[in-house]
N, C-alpha and C positions, 0 to 999 in steps of 0.2 A: 420739164416737170411731168408731162404726160408720159414720156418714156419711162421715167422713174416709177410712176404709179403703176404702169403696166408691168414692170419687172418686180415690184414689191411682193405680190403673191408667190411668185416663183422663188424669191429669196427666202420667204418665210417657210415655204414647203421644203426647200433644201435644208434649212436649219432644223426643221422638225425631223426630217429623215436622218440627219446626222446625229440628233439626240437619240433617235430610235436605234441607230446602229451602235452608238456608244453603250446603250443599255444592254445589248446582247453580245457584248465582248467580255469574256471572263478569262482572266489570267491569274495563275497562282502556282502553288507547289503543294506536294503531299509528303509528309515525313512521319516517322515513327514517334510516338508520344514521349517515351522515356529517353531514348538515345538521340533523338533529333536526326537520325539517318534518313536521307531522302529515299523515297519508295518509287523505284522505276516500274513502268508498265502497269500502273494501277488503272483500273477501269473507272471512268467517270461518265455517268449518265445524267441526262437532264430530262425533267418532266416524265420520268418513268419510261423513257424511250428504249427500244430494243437496241439502238445503236449507241456505242460508247466511244469515248475519246481516251486514248492511252497517254499516260505521262511518259516523258522521255527518260533517258538514262539518269538525269539529275533530279527526277521527280517533278519536273515542271510540266505545265499543261497550258494550252491556249484554246479556248472555245469561241467560235464565232458563228452565230446563228441569227436568223431573222425572226425567230420566235422568242418571246419573252421567257426568261428563265424563272420558274417558280420553285422547282425542287431540284436539288443536286444530290446524286448518290455517288459515293466513293466505295469501290469494291476492290479489294486486294486479296490475293489467295491466302496469305498468311495472317491476315488481320480481320478483325470484326468490321463488317460494313457499317456505314452510318449515313444518315441523310441530313441535309440542311434545307430548310424552307426559307425562302426569301420573301419579304413583304413587298407589296407593290411599289413602295416608295424607296426601295433599296437602289443605291447608285453603284453601278459596276464601273467605277472609275479608279480603282486601286487594286493592287495586287493582294490576293488572298492566300493565306497559308493555313493548311489543315494538318492536324496531327491525329493519328488513330492509334488505338490500343492493339497490342499484339495478342495473338491467340496461338494455339498449339498446332503444329503440323500433323496431318493425319498419319497414324501409325499403320503398320502392315495389316494388323488384324481388323482395322476399321475400313479397309478398302475392299469393296467387293470385286470379284472377278467377272468381267462381262465380255461378251463376244465383241462388242464395239471396241473395247480397249485393245483386244488382241488384234483386231483388224488395223487399227491406227498404229499400233506398235510395229506390226509386220511391214506396213506400208512405209512408215517413217524410216525404218532400218534398211529396207530394200532401196529406198531413194537416196540414202545418205551418200553413197558413192557418186551418184549423178549430181547431187546438189553440192558436193564438196568443191569449193573454188580451186583448191590446189590440184584437183584432178582435171581441171580444164586445160585449155591451151596455155602456153607460157604467157606471162603477163608481167607488167610493171605497174606500180602504183606509188603514190606519195602518202606519207603518214605524218600528220601533225600530232605531237605528243605533249601532254601537260602533266608534269609530275609535281606533287606538293606534299609537304609534311606540316601538319597543323597540330599544335598542342595548346591546351588551356593554361599551361604553366609558363607562358612566354615571359611574363614579368620576372619570375625567379631566374629564368635562363639568362635574361639580359643582365641581371645583377651578377650572375656567375661569370658571364663573359667579361664584364668589366673588371672583376677581380683577376681573371686570367690576363687581361690586357695590361693591367698594372705591373704584372711580373714579366710577361713576355710581350713583345711588340707584334702581336698577331694581327691586329687591325689598325687601320690608319687613324681612326678616331674612336674615342670612347663613346658608348651608347648613351645618349642623353636620357635622363630620368623621366623627362616629360614627353618622350616619344610615345606614339599611340601603340597600345597593346593589340589593336585589332588588325593583326597581319599574320602571315604564315612564317614558319621557321625557315622553310626551304621552298622555293618556287623555281621551276625549271621548265623551259619550253624548248622543243627541238623539232626539226624537220628531217625526215629520213625518206629514202627511196628504196623500195623493196623490188627485187627482180627475181623471178622464179621460173624454172622449167618444171621441176617436180620437187617432192619433199626432200630429196637428196642434193638437189642443185638449186640453191637459192642464196641470196645475200642481201644484206641491208647496208646502205651507205648513209652515213650521217652527213647531211648537207648544210645544216645550220643549227646553232645552239645559242641559248640565252639562259643565263642563270643569275638570279637576283644576288648581287653582292660579289660576283666573281667575274674577273676580267677575261680570263681565258677559259675555253671549254675544257672539260676534264673527262676522264674515262667514263665516269658513271653517267654521262649524258647518253651513252648508247647502251649501257648495261642496266638502265633503270627499268626496263620492261619487266613488269610483274605478271604478265598475262600472255596466254597463247594467242596466236593470230586468229584462229577460228576454233569453234567447238567441234569441228569435224576431225581434228587431230586425234590420233589414237591415245596419245599421252598428253595430258594437259599439265603445263608447268605454270602454276599459279603461286606468285610470291615465293618462287624458289623451291616449291614442293611439287612432287610429281603425283598426278592422279590419273585414273583411267576415265576416259571420256564415255558418255552414254552412247556414242556412235561407234564404239569398237566392234569388230566382228563378233557375232554371236552375243550381242549385248543383252539379249533377253535372258541369258543364263545368269547374268550378274546384276541386272537392273529390272525393276518392276515399273511399268508405265500405266498411268491411270488418267483417262480423259476426265478432267474436272469440270470443264465448261466449254460451251461453244459461243464465240463472241462475234458480233458484227461490229467491226471497227471502222470508224471514219478516218480516211487518209486523204492525201492530196489527189490521189488517183480514183477517189470514190470510196465505196464501202466494200471492205474485204471481210471474208469469213475466216476466222482463225480458231483453231482448236487449242485450248489451254490444257496442256498435258503435264501432269506431275510425275516425276521419276525419283527413285531412291534405290539404294543398293539392297539386294536380297539378303546380304550378310552384313548387318549393320555394325558388327564389331571390327570390320576391316577398315583401316584408315586410308587406304589408297583409292577410295571412291568418293564420288560427289553426289549431291542431291539438289533438287531445285525444280524449276518450271521451264517449259518450252512453249512458245506460241507458234504453232505450226500452220502453214497454209493448208486450207481444207482440200485443195485440189491436188497439189504436187508434194505436199508434206515437207516443204522446205522450212527451215527455221527463220522466222521473222524476228523473234526476240528470245532471249535466254537469260535466266536468272539462276546462277549456280553458286553453290557454296560447298565446302568440304563436309563430309558426313559427320566429322567430329570437330568441335571447337574446344580449345583449351584456354590459354591465357589471352587469346585475341579472337576476334570475329572477322572472317574474311569472306568477301563475296565477289563474284565475277559477273559482270553484266555485259551483254553484247546484243546489238541490233544489226540486221542485215538489210541490204537493198537487192532488189531483183533487177538484173541488167537486161538489156534488150535481147541478148542471146539466151535468156531463160535461166542463166546461172545466178545463184545467190552469192553475194559478196559482202563481207563485213563492212559496215559503215561507221560503227561506233563501238568501242570497247572500254570498259572501266573495271579496274581492280581496286577495291577499297579494303583496307585493313584497319579495324577499330580496336584500340587498346583502351579498355575501360578501367583496368586496374593500374596501380602505380608501376611506373617503369622509369627508365633512365631519363626520359624527356618530361616526365610528370604524368598527371592523370589525363585521361581522355585525349589520347593522341591518335590522330588519323593520318594514314598514309594513302594517298590517292594517285592513281595513274590512269589517265584518260587518253584515248587515241581516236583520231578521226581519219578515215581512209577516203581518199578522193583521187580523181584523175586516173582511173583504171584503164590501162591500155593493153590489149592483147597483141603481143608481138612475138617474133621468133628470136630465140637466143641459141647460141652454139654451146654445147657442153664444155668445150675447151676454154670458154671464157670464164668458167667458174673454177676457182682453185680452192686451197685449203683455208682461205680467209672468208669467214662467214659474216662478220661484222667489221665495218671499216669506216674510216674517216675520209671524206673527200679531201683531195690534195690541197685545195684552197678553201678551207672551212670558213663559212660565213659567220662572222661574229658581230655583225652590225647590231647594236642595241637600239637602233632607232625604232620608234613606235610605228612609223609608216611601213617599214619592212614587215614587221610581225602582224600588222593589221591585214596585210595581203595574204599572209600565210595562215593566220589563226582562223580556226573553224568554230570558235566559241568565244563569246565576249568575256573579258575578265570581270570578275565580280569585285565588290568593294575591298575584300580582303586581299585579292591579288594586286589591285592597284596600290593599296597601302603598303604591300610588301616591297614593290619596286620603289615606291616613294621613300620608304624607310631606309632601304639600303643605299639609295642615292644620297641621303642625308649623311650617313655615317661613313660612306666610302666603301671601297672594295674590301672584303674580308679575305685577307691573304691567307688566313689559316685554313680556309676551306680548300683552296688550291694546294697549299702545302701538304695538308693532311691527306688529300686524295692522291697526290703524287707519292706521298709516303706509303699509303695503303697499296698502291699499284706495285711499288718496289717490294713491299713486304710479302706479297704473293710469291715472289721469287727469292725470299729470304734475304733481302737487302734493305739497308737504311741509307737513303740519299743524303750526302753532305757535300754540297758544292758540286765539283766535277767528279766526285768519287761516290761510290755506293759501298757501304760497309757490309761485309758478308757476315750475317748473323750466326750461321752455323760454325764459323771459325772462332768465335769468341769463347765458347765453353762447350765441352762435350764430355761424355762418360763412356767408358768401356772397361771390361775386366782387365785387359792387358795394360792400358795406360792409367787406369784409375780416372782421376779428373784430368782433363786436358784443357789447357787455357791457351789462348792465342789471339790473333788479330788477322783480318784479311780485308782486302778491298779490290774493287774493279772500277775502272773509269766508266762514266756514263756518256750520254749523248751531248752533254755540255762540254765535254773534253774533245770528242771527235765522233762524227757519225760513221766513219769508216774504221778507224783504228781503236781497238779495245785492249787495254793493258790491265793485268791483274796479278795478284800475289797474296801470299799468306805466310804466317809463321805460327808454330804451335809447339807446346811443350807438355809432355806427360809427367804428372807428379809421381807416378808409380814406376815407370820405366826410365825416367830421367833422360829422355832422348829428345833433341830438338828436331822439328820437322819444318819444311818450308816448300813452297811451290811458286813458280813464276810462269806466266804465259802471256802470249800476245796473239790477237786475232785481227786479221784484215778482212772486214766484211765486204765481200764483192757484191752481194745483193741480199739485203736484209729480208725482203719479202719472201725470197726463195730459201731463206735460212742457209745461204751459201757463204762460207768463209774458209780462209786458210789459217791454220793454227800451228804455232810452235810453242812447246811447253817443256819445262824442266821440273821434275817432281822428286823430292827427297822426303819420303813419308813411310807409313806402314799400311798394310792391307792384309786381309784374312787369307791364310793359306788354303788352297784348294777351293776357292770360290770363283764363280764366273760373273763378270760384269758386262752388262749390255749397254749399247749406246742409247741415249735419249730414253732411258728406262722410265716406265710409267707404272707405279705401284697400283695394284688393284685395291688394296686396303691400306688405310693409314697405320695399321699395326705391323706391317711388314718390316719397316726399319728397326723395330724393337729388338729383332734377333741379334743385331750387331753389338748391342750393349754387353752381351755375355760372351763374346768371342774371346778365346784365350790364346790360340795359336796364330801368331802374326808373323809376317815377313817384312823386314825393313828393306826398302828398295830405293834405288836412284835411277830415274828413267828420263831419257830425252826422246821426244816424239814429235814428228812432223806429220800433220794430218790435214786432209781436205774433206769437208762435209758439205752436202747440198741436198735439197729436196728436188730430185730430178723430175718427178711427176707429183700430182696432188697428194697421193697416198704413200709415196716411197721416199724415205730418208736414207741416204747412203753416206758412208765414210770410208776413206782409204787412208792408211797411215803406215809409217815406217818408224819403228821404235827400237832403241837399244837400252837394255835394262841390266843393272847390277842388283841381284837379289841376295839378301843376307838373312837366312832363317833365324828367327829368335827362339829356337827350340833345338833340342838335340836331334840331328838328322844325318843319316848316312845312307849311301847306296852301296849295297853289298858290304864290303869291309872298309869303304872309304868314307871318312867323315866329310860332310859338305858344310863349310862355313859360309861360302859365298860362291856365286856362279853368274856367268853372263849369258844373256839370251838376246838375239837380234831377230826381229819378226817383221814380216809383211802382214798387215791386217786389212781385212775387208769386212765391212758390216753393212747390213741392210735391214731396215725396219719398214714393215708394211702395215699401215693403219688406215683402212678404207673409210672409216667414219670419224677421223680425227680432224677437227676444225678449230679455228682460232678466232679470237677477237683481236683485231689490229688496233691498238691504241695509238697515241701519237708517237710512242717510242718503242713499244714492245708488242709481242704476239702472245696473248694470254690463252692457254688451252681451255677448251670447253668440254663439258661432260659428254661422253659417248659410250655406246654399248657394244658396237660391233667388234669382231676379233682383231687382235694385234699379233703380228708374227715377226720374230727376230731371227735372222740367220747371220752367224759370224764365222769367219774362217781366218786362221792364223797359220803361218808357215815360217819356220826358222830358217836362217841363212847364215853362212859364214863367209860370204863373198866380200863384205865390206869391213866388218868389225869382228871382234872376238866373240865367239859363240861356243858354249860348252855342251849344248844338246841339239840334236837334229830331230825334229818332230813336225807333225801336222795336227791341227786341232780344228774341229768343227762343233759349233754349239747352236742349238735351236731352242726357241722359247715361244710358246703359244698361250695366249690368255684371252678369255672371252667372258663377258658378263651379260646375262640376259634376264629380262623380267618375264616371269611366267604368270599369266593372268590368274589372280586369285590365290596364288601359291607363294608369291614372294619373288626374291631375286636369287638366281643361281650363278655361281662363278666357278670357272675351271681354269687351271694353269697347268701346262705340260712343259717340262724341261727335259732335254735330251742332249747328249754330247758324246764325242768319241775322240780319243787321242791315239795317233799312230806314231810309232817310233819311240825314241828315248826321251822322256819328258820328266822333269823333277816333280816332287810332291806338290809344289806350289801350283802347278798347272794341271793337276788331276782333279778329282771330284771328291769332296769330303762328306757327301751325304746330306748336307744342309739340316742337320739336327739342331734343335733349339731348346733342349731340356737341361735345366739346372735347377737345383732347389730354389724355391721362391721365385719362379720364373713367371713371365707374363706371356700371354698368347701372342704368337707371331704368325700371321697367316702365310700360307704357301711355304711352310717348312714342316718338318716332322716334329710334332710336339712332344712325343715320348722318346725320341732318339737323342742320345747324348751328342754333344758337339764332337766332331771328328771321330765318331764311333765306327764309321764305315769309310772305305776307300775304293774308288773305281777308276778305271781308265775309259770305261764306257758305261753309260747309265741312262735311265729314263725314270722320271717321277711324275705322278699325277696327283694334283691337289684339287679337291672339290669342296666347295663351301656353299651352303644354301641358307639364305636368310628368309625366315618365314614371315617377317614383317613385324611391325610394332604392335605390342599388346595394348589395346585401348581399353583399359579398365578405369572407369570414372572414380573408383575408390582409391586409385593410385595417382599421386601427383606427377610421378615420373612415368616415362614410356619405355620400358625395357624391350629389348629385341631378342628373339629366340633364334639361335643358329645351330647348324649341324655340319660337321666336317668329316671327310674321309680322305686319307692320304695313302698312296701306294707307291713303292719304289723298287726298281730292279737295277742291279749293277754287277759288274765283274771286273777283275783285275788281271791283266795279261801276265804279270810277273810280280813276285813278292820280294823284290830286291830293295824296296824302300823300307827304311827303319826309322821310326820316330819314337819319342818317349811316351807313347800311348799304344795300347794294344788295339789295333783296328781289325775290322771284319769286312767281308764282302757280302753282297746282297743277291747272289744268284737265285735263291729260293723266294725272294720277294719280302719286302717289309710292309706291314699293314697296321693301320691304326684308325680309330674313329673317335669322335668326340661330340659333346653337346655343351653349350654354354649360353648364358644370358648376358646381354650387353646393357650397360646403362641402368643397372639396378639402383645405383646412387649417382646423382648428377650434381656437380658443383658448377655454378655459372660465375665466371670471373669476367672482368672487363676485357672484351675482345676475344674471349674463347670460352669453350664449355668443356669441362673435364668429366668424363663418365667412368664409373667403376663397376665391373661385373665379375663373374667367375664361371668356370667351367671345368669339366672332367673329360679325360681322354684315356682310351684303352688301347694297349699294344697287344697284338695277337698274331698268330701265324708261326712261321718257322723260327723267328727270332724273338719270340716271347720268352720272358723269364720263367724259371721253374715255379717260383712262388707267385700265386695268383695276385696277391696284393701289390707286388712290385710292378705289375703291368698297368696300374692305374696311376694317373698323374693329375693333380689338381693345379690349375693355373688361374691367375688373375687376368681380367680382360680390361685393358686400359683403352679409353677412347677419347682422344683430344681433338676438338674441332674448332677452327677459327670462326 
């Protein structure tokens, strides 16, 4: 008893201290009043102290202090500050939630120019290269990613899914009407490993994936990234749109920087002094720029926190949030990133839809990699992808606790079972990128179902190719077609033996009985610069019917080189009146050795479970092709050699838009038929549409050459961001030049052709997307433009040299 009496004062003292500690622990969140969006990096001060606590990327904060809290101040750069006074009897034993009103961002004319701002701006930009983590030694790191889509219209969507489920067996169970509505539409977690040498040599490998309601991981688990890795990248890709970073070279020419405040921030490592810097574009009408706030270290001007948004918002509001950690080697490395897209208006998923993508970076290791270990695959799946849905596995991986909506989402989908439609639709969408519809072990070729051109009129048909469920090595395909105007059946058969899919290596044997444009050149693995280029073929009139057998071998020998070697025997039947000198030519045989090479130094792919999906790139692409006829093995009516070159490059010019150039050149030696010469690539017919990288004012087959060169230049000045217009038209300018010559005039066709020794010149201006129609799965835009023909081949009448065309723009 004496021992207990002796300990009792200490127990009471411990209890009082615990109560005192509980009273000075304050936990909560800060959000915007009207939209309920969390406010990251808001400054919270207690008792009018000079030191503040910052909320994290989700707007949460935790304050622990030995002093009693009497006054709390919440200060956020875009909102009105407010204070809360706590009475002495207030119990700090529950989570507090604050919402504050929005105010207007400072405009250019309200921001003074000060020498301090200039000093911080210069110091920040000069240290940007040193603080850029991608400029450090090669490294690897792991990234936990959480992707979600949330909508307030979940109840209506459930009812819609039930109606679909009644007609199609898309889900294993109907959604019960009494299920909780407090869950997300889509919730996905993934774990990836990033390996980097420099900005040109890096890759990300998907190690594990978990999707609510889906049994198997699908392609979008690795393509869901809506955000750049760091703010130090020259070009930020946020939710699929490209913006110039405030850390670009000579950023002071394009951005204004203003020191808004100096903050003393309480962190785990003590108190740090940060500079709150506001930045915004100098030319606010340009949409390729961003605005926002940076929290910079006062000593080395590294970014600790960033809050970024596009300079213009239209139907949705997008923000990019990022925080950095300073490593022991002095380098700054991103630790947390979030891209959030808020749809406040009505959309396909209902009102108030939010798309959120959060990433946590950890286990950063600086290690050496060899350049040869990095190939053309930039995003890949691990061979043995982890699909364990156990909570224990993800608790070890997860860097953020699931909230109540997340837990309800997994619980809800566990109740109704796996949603097969998500897997099926995703695989369908992956195949659709390649123009295919998967049906069992076959993929239906969409472009073989219906087509249009001036020669065939409407062409109807059917085609298919086996997929990975048939065989991983052997691929069989074929198609049939019939033109309603020419009344000719066409067909094709082929087989491919894939020796190594990753290297795109295969042996191919094919037989084709079809038509193709006379005097046109086709390149292997062709990649159009513009989606309007294929429009030219719809108005082609002069066609050749051909029957060809080809044996070919294609491979990617190095990361940037794709090569093809082939042997082909072709019977060509011109579908127009054609003669050489005095001899009519109804059909002829050619036998060729073919060698092709494509050089694309910046061409990268996403390796899904079954395919390699090309990614966007800007660096040049070069094609070189050589063909030589032979009569050693089979019948051959012409002896010739032919070489063709193609160069195309697209580059972004800061502040001026995107410029594109394509150069084509070719030469034929010996005796070659009209079909293997060059027709000039004209694309003018009455009521024609713009077709990039062709001559817009030149008639089809107006010129003929056995050697030629053409230069096509297009510059896109960017989107016109006028708030008075609901649509966003784009202004473009084009210049096309061509030279050519013909060695002999023995070729006779039923059209008068010319040659281009003195050069063909034309220029044009047009607006894209003046009118836009949004349909399910695609967007159709309509514009118009005018082109002028001038130079030696201009028409005598001035008005005849001007051509007006429609601009069609269809995007999936």
